[in-house]
VOGU-3710 file (C-alpha; in Angstrom, 3 decimals, decimal comma):
1> mleaslvdrq> 117,388/12,673/36,507  118,695/10,463/33,688  115,768/8,056/34,011  113,328/10,980/34,141  114,789/12,424/30,972  114,366/9,157/29,047  111,059/8,590/27,228  109,228/5,456/26,151  110,236/5,173/22,525  107,316/2,884/21,636
11> nfeetvvtgk> 104,697/5,320/22,928  106,587/8,433/21,842  107,058/7,769/18,133  104,169/8,567/15,726  102,516/10,879/18,239  101,957/14,621/18,459  103,997/16,351/21,176  104,697/19,952/22,209  108,182/21,334/21,544  109,980/24,647/21,926
21> itaiekdvav> 111,724/26,591/19,144  115,375/26,972/20,155  116,640/28,551/16,964  115,500/29,775/13,535  117,944/29,269/10,745  117,717/30,211/7,085  114,762/28,007/6,084  114,251/25,724/9,076  113,252/25,926/12,711  115,171/23,975/15,347
31> idvglktegr> 112,775/22,456/17,887  113,472/20,704/21,163  110,903/17,993/21,979  112,798/16,504/25,003  114,978/14,047/23,079  118,782/13,888/23,189  118,900/15,934/19,974  116,687/18,616/18,470  114,656/18,179/15,324  114,555/20,413/12,273
41> vplkefaqpg> 111,310/21,449/10,536  111,157/23,519/7,303  109,634/26,960/7,866  107,159/26,414/5,010  105,360/23,840/7,148  104,410/26,617/9,559  103,088/28,916/6,854  99,384/29,301/6,074  98,322/29,036/2,412  99,270/32,287/0,739
51> kpaelsvgds> 100,917/33,691/3,927  104,531/33,559/5,247  105,391/31,771/8,517  105,394/33,925/11,706  107,683/32,258/14,307  109,985/33,388/17,149  112,581/31,655/19,285  110,917/30,368/22,451  107,507/29,713/20,849  105,847/26,456/21,744
61> vevyverfen> 104,562/24,441/18,803  103,024/21,011/18,309  104,888/18,615/16,053  104,560/14,996/14,952  107,416/12,635/16,017  108,144/10,254/13,168  111,377/8,690/14,572  113,696/9,204/17,564  116,621/9,776/15,271  117,735/9,434/11,693
71> angeavisre> 121,125/8,447/10,225  122,567/11,772/11,454  121,317/11,180/14,998  118,651/13,921/14,679  115,021/13,600/15,730  112,677/13,327/12,759  109,663/15,599/13,412  107,006/17,321/11,257  104,755/20,305/11,856  102,622/19,524/8,786
81> karreeawdr> 101,846/15,987/9,936  101,034/17,285/13,387  98,573/19,729/11,911  97,149/16,964/9,738  96,663/14,583/12,665  95,069/17,296/14,698  92,907/18,343/11,802  91,779/14,773/10,990  90,676/14,201/14,584  88,782/17,462/14,544
91> lekifekser> 87,257/16,894/11,090  86,131/13,353/11,862  84,094/14,700/14,788  82,627/17,398/12,548  81,840/14,833/9,822  80,078/12,552/12,316  77,912/15,456/13,494  77,284/16,725/9,907  78,449/20,163/10,950  79,992/22,860/8,802
101> vdgeifnrvk> 83,743/23,399/8,645  85,628/26,572/7,727  88,271/26,455/5,052  89,998/28,373/2,254  90,223/27,575/-1,444  93,912/28,008/-2,298  94,593/26,178/-5,565  92,973/24,965/-8,781  93,447/21,311/-9,796  92,017/19,031/-12,453
111> ggftvdlgga> 88,273/18,691/-11,926  88,021/21,238/-9,134  89,964/22,995/-6,341  91,989/22,252/-3,190  90,766/23,562/0,162  92,757/24,056/3,382  90,657/22,922/6,323  93,102/24,084/8,991  95,839/21,517/8,475  94,123/19,020/6,188
121> vaflpgsqvd> 93,792/19,501/2,421  90,434/18,587/0,888  89,181/18,320/-2,708  86,331/20,566/-3,878  84,767/19,226/-7,138  83,883/21,849/-9,713  80,195/20,835/-9,538  80,164/21,566/-5,794  81,513/25,122/-5,946  78,208/26,917/-6,466
131> irpvrdagpl> 74,536/26,328/-7,236  75,067/27,613/-10,759  78,172/27,064/-12,926  81,005/29,414/-11,941  82,960/30,993/-14,780  85,480/32,884/-12,620  86,479/31,380/-9,266  89,033/34,128/-8,504  86,832/36,016/-6,016  86,397/32,765/-4,035
141> mnipqpfril> 90,103/32,052/-3,588  91,886/32,484/-0,186  88,731/33,588/1,604  87,559/31,818/4,778  84,156/30,315/4,096  82,069/27,354/5,280  82,044/23,918/3,617  80,257/20,620/4,099  82,327/17,394/4,292  80,863/14,857/1,872
151> kmdkrrgniv> 83,375/12,021/2,250  86,469/11,134/4,357  89,024/8,339/3,896  91,916/8,697/6,372  93,791/5,673/5,045  93,988/7,256/1,621  94,144/10,803/2,987  91,080/11,737/0,910  88,547/14,404/1,922  85,793/15,704/-0,378
161> vsrrsileed> 83,918/18,873/0,525  81,072/20,928/-0,920  80,372/24,633/-0,900  77,190/24,189/-2,935  75,361/22,256/-0,198  75,976/25,149/2,226  74,560/27,630/-0,282  71,522/25,434/-0,911  70,870/25,120/2,821  71,165/28,872/3,282
171> raehrqevvk> 68,961/29,487/0,281  66,386/26,987/1,533  66,274/28,719/4,897  66,035/32,086/3,234  63,411/30,734/0,837  61,303/29,427/3,708  61,378/32,832/5,372  60,410/34,603/2,142  57,716/32,034/1,224  56,094/32,543/4,625
181> elsegderdg> 55,489/36,144/3,621  53,873/35,126/0,289  50,279/34,060/-0,276  48,456/32,529/-3,200  46,816/35,284/-5,219  49,502/37,883/-4,437  50,831/40,006/-7,296  54,589/40,593/-7,337  57,241/42,121/-9,566  60,059/39,825/-10,626
191> vvknitdyga> 62,960/39,414/-13,012  63,267/36,632/-15,586  66,393/34,664/-14,681  66,137/31,680/-17,025  64,035/30,477/-19,965  63,374/26,825/-20,826  61,193/25,040/-23,371  58,390/24,657/-20,826  58,480/28,068/-19,151  60,561/30,740/-17,401
201> fvelapgvdg> 61,996/31,115/-13,891  61,200/34,488/-12,336  63,150/35,736/-9,309  60,789/37,272/-6,764  63,506/37,973/-4,167  67,243/37,226/-3,929  67,522/33,434/-4,088  63,749/32,923/-4,371  62,237/32,211/-7,764  59,056/30,694/-9,144
211> llhvtdmsws> 58,121/28,868/-12,331  56,057/30,685/-14,901  54,773/27,855/-17,091  54,307/28,501/-20,797  50,558/27,802/-20,515  50,228/30,561/-17,882  52,000/33,279/-19,874  49,077/34,315/-22,041  45,490/33,407/-22,824  46,654/33,162/-26,437
221> rvnhpsevln> 48,703/30,270/-27,784  52,442/30,510/-26,948  54,619/28,031/-28,829  57,809/28,923/-26,931  58,423/31,177/-23,889  61,021/33,177/-25,838  58,159/34,552/-27,959  56,898/36,426/-24,890  59,855/36,944/-22,526  63,606/37,520/-22,507
231> vndsvrvkii> 66,179/36,965/-19,756  66,417/39,965/-17,337  62,941/41,212/-18,304  60,978/42,758/-15,437  57,510/41,240/-15,249  54,426/41,486/-13,100  53,210/38,048/-12,030  50,512/36,512/-9,890  51,221/33,705/-7,408  48,995/30,816/-8,449
241> kinpethris> 50,140/28,099/-6,063  52,672/27,527/-3,274  53,637/23,972/-2,343  53,927/23,944/1,468  56,263/20,917/1,439  58,696/21,767/-1,366  58,103/25,563/-1,212  57,852/25,613/-4,977  56,033/28,614/-6,366  53,864/28,571/-9,513
251> lgikqlhpdp> 53,373/31,914/-11,234  51,102/33,270/-13,924  50,790/36,359/-16,111  47,522/35,621/-17,896  45,767/35,436/-14,507  46,291/39,198/-14,189  43,773/39,691/-17,030  40,093/38,648/-17,366  39,408/35,193/-18,789  38,259/35,715/-22,387
261> wqgvaakypl> 36,349/32,392/-22,292  33,757/33,751/-19,879  30,522/34,240/-21,822  32,094/32,924/-25,014  28,912/31,050/-26,037  26,959/34,305/-26,254  29,786/36,046/-28,064  30,144/33,299/-30,691  26,664/31,865/-31,461  26,227/28,736/-33,554
271> sakfsgkvtn> 26,243/29,126/-37,364  27,681/32,651/-37,082  30,627/33,521/-39,328  33,830/35,222/-38,102  37,272/36,069/-39,433  40,360/34,678/-37,735  44,046/33,917/-38,149  45,510/30,417/-38,488  47,899/29,959/-35,550  48,798/26,284/-35,717
281> itdygafvel> 48,429/23,402/-38,174  48,332/19,738/-37,124  47,608/16,427/-38,834  43,995/16,541/-37,663  43,171/20,167/-38,470  44,071/23,831/-37,973  43,651/26,207/-35,005  42,171/29,605/-35,789  42,458/32,537/-33,364  39,214/34,513/-33,217
291> edgieglvhv> 40,583/37,004/-30,668  43,354/37,150/-28,067  43,021/34,008/-25,995  40,169/32,470/-28,017  41,064/29,739/-30,478  38,888/27,248/-32,288  39,698/24,045/-34,145  38,812/23,502/-37,772  38,861/19,727/-38,086  40,289/18,347/-41,314
301> semswvkknv> 36,833/17,017/-42,225  35,448/20,581/-42,078  38,102/22,209/-44,266  36,976/21,369/-47,807  33,886/20,020/-49,530  35,854/17,989/-52,049  39,457/17,562/-50,829  39,514/14,395/-48,755  42,523/12,711/-47,101  44,601/15,868/-47,666
311> hpgkivstsq> 46,909/17,358/-45,013  45,495/20,637/-43,617  48,784/22,358/-44,520  47,860/21,994/-48,201  44,591/23,864/-47,663  45,623/26,684/-45,296  48,892/28,183/-44,078  50,032/29,649/-40,752  49,098/33,333/-40,212  46,527/33,153/-43,036
321> evevmvlevd> 43,324/35,132/-42,490  40,284/32,896/-43,024  36,536/33,071/-42,610  35,016/30,335/-40,459  31,621/29,281/-39,139  30,938/28,352/-35,509  29,763/24,721/-35,384  29,922/23,971/-31,654  30,862/25,800/-28,424  31,766/24,079/-25,142
331> eskrrislgl> 32,523/26,800/-22,619  33,296/24,353/-19,784  35,926/22,522/-21,837  37,083/25,773/-23,476  36,563/24,396/-26,962  35,115/25,860/-30,129  34,598/23,767/-33,251  34,813/25,742/-36,475  34,101/25,013/-40,112  35,949/26,420/-43,091
341> kqcmdnpwdr> 34,017/24,762/-45,909  30,692/26,067/-44,554  31,747/29,566/-45,625  32,136/28,400/-49,230  29,600/27,309/-51,857  28,684/23,657/-51,492  29,635/22,026/-54,805  27,407/19,056/-53,969  24,339/21,310/-53,827  25,441/23,053/-57,003
351> fadehpvgsv> 25,921/19,727/-58,768  22,439/18,624/-57,709  21,004/21,821/-59,180  22,962/21,617/-62,422  22,604/17,847/-62,886  19,222/16,632/-61,662  18,466/12,947/-61,307  18,077/11,434/-64,778  20,575/13,704/-66,530  23,504/12,160/-68,379
361> iegeiknite> 27,089/13,189/-67,637  30,445/12,222/-69,085  33,597/11,628/-67,064  36,893/9,813/-66,783  37,249/6,648/-64,714  39,470/7,656/-61,777  39,518/4,378/-59,927  38,238/0,814/-60,212  37,391/-1,094/-57,033  35,814/-4,416/-56,189
371> fglfvglnee> 32,407/-2,772/-55,816  32,338/-0,432/-58,809  33,804/2,495/-60,728  34,619/6,019/-59,555  34,019/8,556/-62,311  35,652/11,970/-62,024  33,314/14,955/-62,216  34,006/18,685/-61,968  35,820/20,304/-58,993  37,589/17,121/-57,924
381> mdgmvhlsdl> 34,285/15,392/-57,215  33,714/11,714/-57,928  30,567/9,762/-58,636  30,267/6,027/-58,112  28,881/3,448/-60,513  27,971/0,307/-58,591  28,619/-3,115/-60,127  24,894/-3,662/-60,482  24,575/-0,522/-62,607  27,154/-1,424/-65,272
391> dwnlsgeeai> 25,199/-3,716/-67,619  21,637/-4,920/-68,029  22,555/-8,453/-69,007  26,069/-9,170/-67,685  26,885/-9,683/-64,029  28,803/-6,890/-62,314  31,978/-9,011/-62,047  31,880/-9,699/-65,791  30,899/-6,186/-66,840  33,650/-4,410/-64,844
401> knyekgqtvq> 36,293/-6,272/-66,827  35,306/-4,173/-69,858  36,505/-0,912/-68,220  39,967/0,584/-67,647  41,278/3,462/-65,551  41,360/6,676/-67,606  38,562/5,550/-69,902  35,806/8,095/-70,619  32,273/6,864/-69,984  28,769/8,221/-70,054
411> akvldvdpek> 26,563/7,705/-67,029  23,153/8,742/-65,817  22,727/10,532/-62,486  20,727/8,193/-60,240  20,965/10,031/-56,897  22,706/13,051/-55,296  23,050/13,262/-51,493  24,735/16,588/-50,543  24,725/15,747/-46,799  26,621/12,481/-47,267
421> erislgvkqv> 28,535/13,982/-50,210  27,647/11,085/-52,497  26,689/10,896/-56,160  25,335/7,621/-57,525  25,690/7,011/-61,263  24,583/4,299/-63,639  26,149/3,313/-66,956  23,531/0,785/-68,051  20,758/3,344/-67,463  22,101/5,444/-70,369
431> gadpmesige> 20,626/2,786/-72,687  17,089/1,377/-72,708  16,205/-1,461/-70,380  15,720/-4,592/-72,522  13,020/-5,757/-70,138  10,882/-2,803/-71,155  10,805/-4,027/-74,764  8,831/-7,185/-73,860  5,755/-5,009/-73,445  2,684/-7,101/-72,593
441> lkrgddvtct> 4,615/-10,380/-72,777  3,279/-12,954/-70,319  3,634/-16,586/-69,433  2,299/-18,896/-72,145  3,004/-16,493/-75,013  4,841/-17,816/-78,048  7,851/-15,728/-79,111  10,367/-15,760/-81,923  13,975/-15,830/-80,704  17,384/-15,448/-82,272
451> vtaiesggie> 20,165/-17,786/-81,149  23,051/-15,696/-79,741  25,254/-18,381/-78,141  25,524/-22,144/-77,956  26,692/-23,853/-74,782  26,906/-27,450/-73,629  23,953/-27,030/-71,275  21,695/-25,244/-73,730  21,448/-22,180/-75,963  21,219/-18,450/-75,295
461> vqisgsdgpk> 18,607/-16,539/-77,242  17,424/-12,960/-77,645  13,711/-12,309/-77,746  12,068/-9,895/-80,214  15,071/-8,683/-82,172  18,458/-7,225/-81,256  17,108/-4,915/-78,514  15,056/-7,543/-76,734  15,887/-9,286/-73,487  17,981/-12,397/-73,416
471> afirksdlsk> 16,896/-15,814/-72,216  18,452/-19,228/-71,828  16,882/-22,461/-73,093  18,085/-25,450/-71,189  19,100/-28,607/-73,020  16,033/-30,492/-71,747  13,766/-27,768/-73,211  15,258/-27,852/-76,728  12,801/-30,503/-78,000  10,011/-32,829/-76,972
481> erneqrpdrf> 11,950/-35,654/-78,517  14,879/-36,765/-76,382  17,173/-37,438/-79,349  16,581/-33,870/-80,550  17,697/-32,257/-77,300  21,127/-31,378/-78,725  22,444/-27,767/-78,639  24,755/-28,491/-81,578  21,819/-28,796/-83,976  21,395/-25,023/-83,672
491> avgdkidarv> 23,635/-22,266/-85,027  24,129/-18,631/-83,931  21,641/-16,499/-85,829  18,984/-19,186/-86,187  15,393/-18,106/-85,712  13,363/-20,373/-83,480  9,900/-20,330/-81,946  9,488/-21,007/-78,241  6,973/-20,564/-75,470  7,439/-18,292/-72,401
501> tgidaktrri> 7,344/-20,496/-69,300  8,188/-17,909/-66,653  8,974/-14,214/-66,057  10,756/-12,956/-62,872  10,961/-9,147/-62,886  13,133/-9,002/-59,762  15,838/-11,286/-61,083  15,247/-10,063/-64,660  14,981/-13,631/-65,895  12,726/-14,945/-68,705
511> nvsikareva> 12,382/-18,679/-69,162  11,445/-19,966/-72,635  11,106/-23,527/-73,922  10,840/-25,091/-77,397  9,626/-28,313/-75,793  6,754/-26,519/-74,058  5,593/-25,015/-77,354  5,704/-28,401/-79,122  3,778/-30,113/-76,322  1,172/-27,360/-76,369
521> eekeaveqyg> 0,726/-27,605/-80,155  0,299/-31,421/-79,975  -2,240/-31,125/-77,212  -4,196/-28,539/-79,177  -4,225/-30,774/-82,284  -5,433/-33,775/-80,294  -8,231/-31,763/-78,752  -9,351/-30,395/-82,104  -8,992/-33,321/-84,510  -8,804/-36,490/-82,494
531> sadsgaslgd> -9,885/-38,307/-79,406  -8,025/-40,330/-76,884  -10,583/-43,127/-77,297  -10,306/-43,433/-81,105  -6,866/-45,030/-80,973  -5,708/-42,722/-83,794  -2,037/-41,860/-83,906  -0,687/-38,340/-83,928  0,129/-38,827/-87,621  -3,493/-39,749/-88,383
541> ilgaalkgde> -4,701/-36,710/-86,459  -2,278/-34,366/-88,206  -3,222/-35,909/-91,539  -6,878/-35,351/-90,844  -6,146/-31,827/-89,767  -4,272/-31,132/-92,994  -7,085/-32,680/-95,100  -9,607/-30,595/-93,227  -7,631/-27,499/-94,018  -7,558/-28,411/-97,702
551> nkkd> -11,380/-28,917/-97,786  -11,838/-25,532/-96,173  -9,613/-23,985/-98,827  -11,643/-25,698/-101,583
//
C-alpha cells in the first residue's frame, strides 16, 4: 500500500493532474492530488474573467504540479497554469488547422485589448478589432465571440488574435451571396457610406457596397464628389460592372439618364455660335459647358486675336458666360473644339481695311531681334520690319544698329495676312528708292559723281546728286595711270567724272570707273585724229585735235 501510494517524482512534477477539493478556506482551496500533503490554490485562479469562482468541497479539478513540496512541506500546485497548459495544447491544434476560437475581451491595454481564450490570455491589437475604426469598445467587452489566431509563441507566452479577420470572412461570404443576386444593368437604391477624392462608396445591402466613381456621377464635369453627394444620402444607382473574382461592384448615376453626346454633331453644327459657361481653366485653354453633360474646349490659340502667350485665366474666368463658335465635333471621341475669338471682330481684317498696302503708319519699336524690328500698332498688334527693309544702301546688320527699343518710326505697309496674323512693314520704303533716280542710265554712260567716303581700297561716290544711288570705285579703277591710282588724292565732296561699267538690279549695285572713261576718251581721240601707223604720240594727236578745234572756231 505504501509503494502504491508513492508516485514517480520525475514524471509527476510539471504535469497536469486531477485533484479533489477537501476544504475551502477564506481565499484558497485545499486540494488533494495524492501526495503526502495537500496543496493550496487561490480562489481567484478558479474565477472566470468578470465572474466569481463557483467551487464546492468534493469537486474534482485539474491542477498543474510545480513541485512535490515547498519549504513548508506543502505541494506547490496551480489551477491557472493547468488551464494554461490545457489551453495551449488546444489552441495549438486550432492554430494548425486555421480554425476559429471563442474568447472574451476582458481588459484594455496599450495598443489594444486582452482576450481570454479559455485559460490562455491573448493580445488583440487595436487594428484587428473591427473592419472600421472602433471609437467605443464597451459593447464588445466580456461577450463570447469568435477570433482568429494570427501568431503563437509558447516560449514567450505570446498569442496574437484578430476579430477583424473573422468579420471580413463573414462579410465576404455574405457579399458573395448578395453579389450572386445582382446583375450588371440592375438599378438599386443605396446609401452613401463614404466619400473620397475619386468617388463615393454606396452600400447596397448590409456589408455590401460598391464604388461610384466621380466620372460616373454625372454627364457634367464633377471636380469633387462632395459637390454632388453627402454621407448618408440615399441614391439610386445602376450596376455597371461586377468583377467575378474580387466581387467588386462598379456603380453609376449618369447611366440612369440618356447620353447627351448622342447626335451631338447635328445639335452643334460647324461654325454655329452658342452661349456657354466656363467650367474649368487650364494652361492650354478653357472648358465651356454648352449644356448639362456637353463641354467643349477653347484652346488658348482660339481665345484672342491679338493676345499671344497669355494664360487663359487672364482672358476668361470660371463661371463666366461666353459666346463661342463650333470649330470641330468628334462624336466618337466625345470632343468639341470651340473658338472664342471667332465671335469677335478680327482686328487683322480691320487693319487691312483701314491700312491698305502702301499706306504709311507710325509706331513704337516694341522689340529688336536678330532678323528685324517689331513695331507696335493698335490693339496690341505688332508689325515686323525685316532687316532687308530697313535701309536702301546699308546692310541690315548695319542699319539695325541705328534703332533702339521705344523709338518711334514710320513704316510703309508692305503686306497684311489676316489668316497667318502677320503684318509686314518697311522703313526704307517710306523714302524714294535711289535706284529709281538713275532713270535711263545704262552701261557705258558717263556720269558725274560726288565723293562721299575714302577708303584704302577705293572711294565711295554718289551718282547724280544727293538723292542718287551710291557706287564704289575700286583703287585699280581710279586712273589709267598706275601712279595715279591713289584714293588719297581725292577728298570728300570732290566732283569726278566716271563711266558706268555695270548695273545689277537684283543686287542693287552700280559699278563705275574713272579709268574706263579715260581709256574710252583716248581711244576716241586716236580714232578721230591719229592713226596707229603714223607713229604719232598721244600728245601729237591731242595737239592736232586742239589745233583743229581752234581752226574750226576761226
